[in-house]
C-alpha positions as CSV (number, residue, x, y, z in Angstrom):
1,M,-2.5,-37.7,15.8
2,T,-4.8,-36.6,12.9
3,D,-7.2,-38.9,11.3
4,F,-7.2,-38.1,7.6
5,T,-9.5,-41.0,6.6
6,S,-12.6,-39.3,8.0
7,D,-12.1,-36.2,6.0
8,T,-12.2,-37.8,2.6
9,H,-14.7,-36.6,0.2
10,V,-16.7,-39.3,-1.5
11,T,-17.3,-38.4,-5.2
12,R,-20.1,-40.2,-6.9
13,R,-19.9,-41.0,-10.6
14,K,-22.9,-39.3,-12.2
15,P,-23.6,-40.0,-15.8
16,L,-22.6,-37.3,-18.1
17,K,-25.5,-35.2,-19.4
18,T,-24.2,-35.6,-23.0
19,E,-24.1,-39.4,-22.6
20,F,-27.7,-39.4,-21.2
21,M,-28.9,-37.2,-24.1
22,F,-27.2,-39.4,-26.6
23,Y,-29.0,-42.5,-25.4
24,F,-32.2,-40.5,-25.0
25,G,-32.0,-39.5,-28.6
26,I,-31.4,-43.0,-29.8
27,I,-34.3,-44.4,-27.8
28,F,-36.6,-41.6,-28.9
29,L,-35.8,-42.3,-32.5
30,A,-36.3,-46.0,-32.0
31,T,-39.7,-45.6,-30.3
32,L,-41.0,-43.0,-32.7
33,P,-42.2,-45.4,-35.5
34,L,-44.1,-47.6,-33.1
35,A,-45.6,-44.6,-31.3
36,T,-46.7,-43.2,-34.7
37,L,-48.3,-46.6,-35.6
38,T,-50.1,-46.9,-32.3
39,W,-51.3,-43.3,-32.5
40,A,-52.6,-43.8,-36.0
41,L,-54.4,-47.0,-35.1
42,A,-56.0,-45.4,-32.1
43,A,-57.0,-42.4,-34.2
44,I,-58.6,-44.7,-36.8
45,R,-60.3,-46.8,-34.2
46,S,-61.8,-43.9,-32.3
47,G,-62.5,-41.7,-35.3
48,S,-60.8,-38.7,-33.8
49,L,-57.3,-37.5,-33.0
50,T,-56.2,-38.2,-29.5
51,T,-54.7,-35.6,-27.2
52,K,-51.4,-37.5,-26.9
53,G,-49.7,-37.4,-30.3
54,P,-46.9,-39.7,-31.6
55,I,-44.1,-37.4,-30.5
56,K,-45.4,-37.1,-27.0
57,R,-45.8,-40.8,-26.8
58,A,-42.2,-41.4,-28.0
59,L,-40.9,-38.8,-25.6
60,S,-42.8,-40.5,-22.7
61,Q,-41.3,-43.9,-23.6
62,A,-37.8,-42.5,-23.9
63,R,-38.2,-40.7,-20.5
64,I,-39.1,-44.1,-19.0
65,I,-36.5,-46.3,-20.7
66,T,-33.4,-44.1,-20.6
67,P,-33.1,-43.8,-16.8
68,M,-33.5,-47.6,-16.5
69,I,-30.4,-48.0,-18.6
70,F,-28.4,-45.7,-16.3
71,A,-29.7,-47.2,-13.1
72,A,-28.5,-50.7,-14.2
């Protein structure tokens, strides 16, 4: 007798790339104003432009937050 239950392929539901990029874009746009503000305050406080600009800061935050949403 053949056992068909051991030959089943388990398919994992991976989030779609378009869905991930959609949420990434929303989070990036939401963090951009605050990242710009903190960058400007740091630039005023230190008297020089920092190496990590506002776009890089916002991208960094979006890269941290978006996977947390998909992991939940």
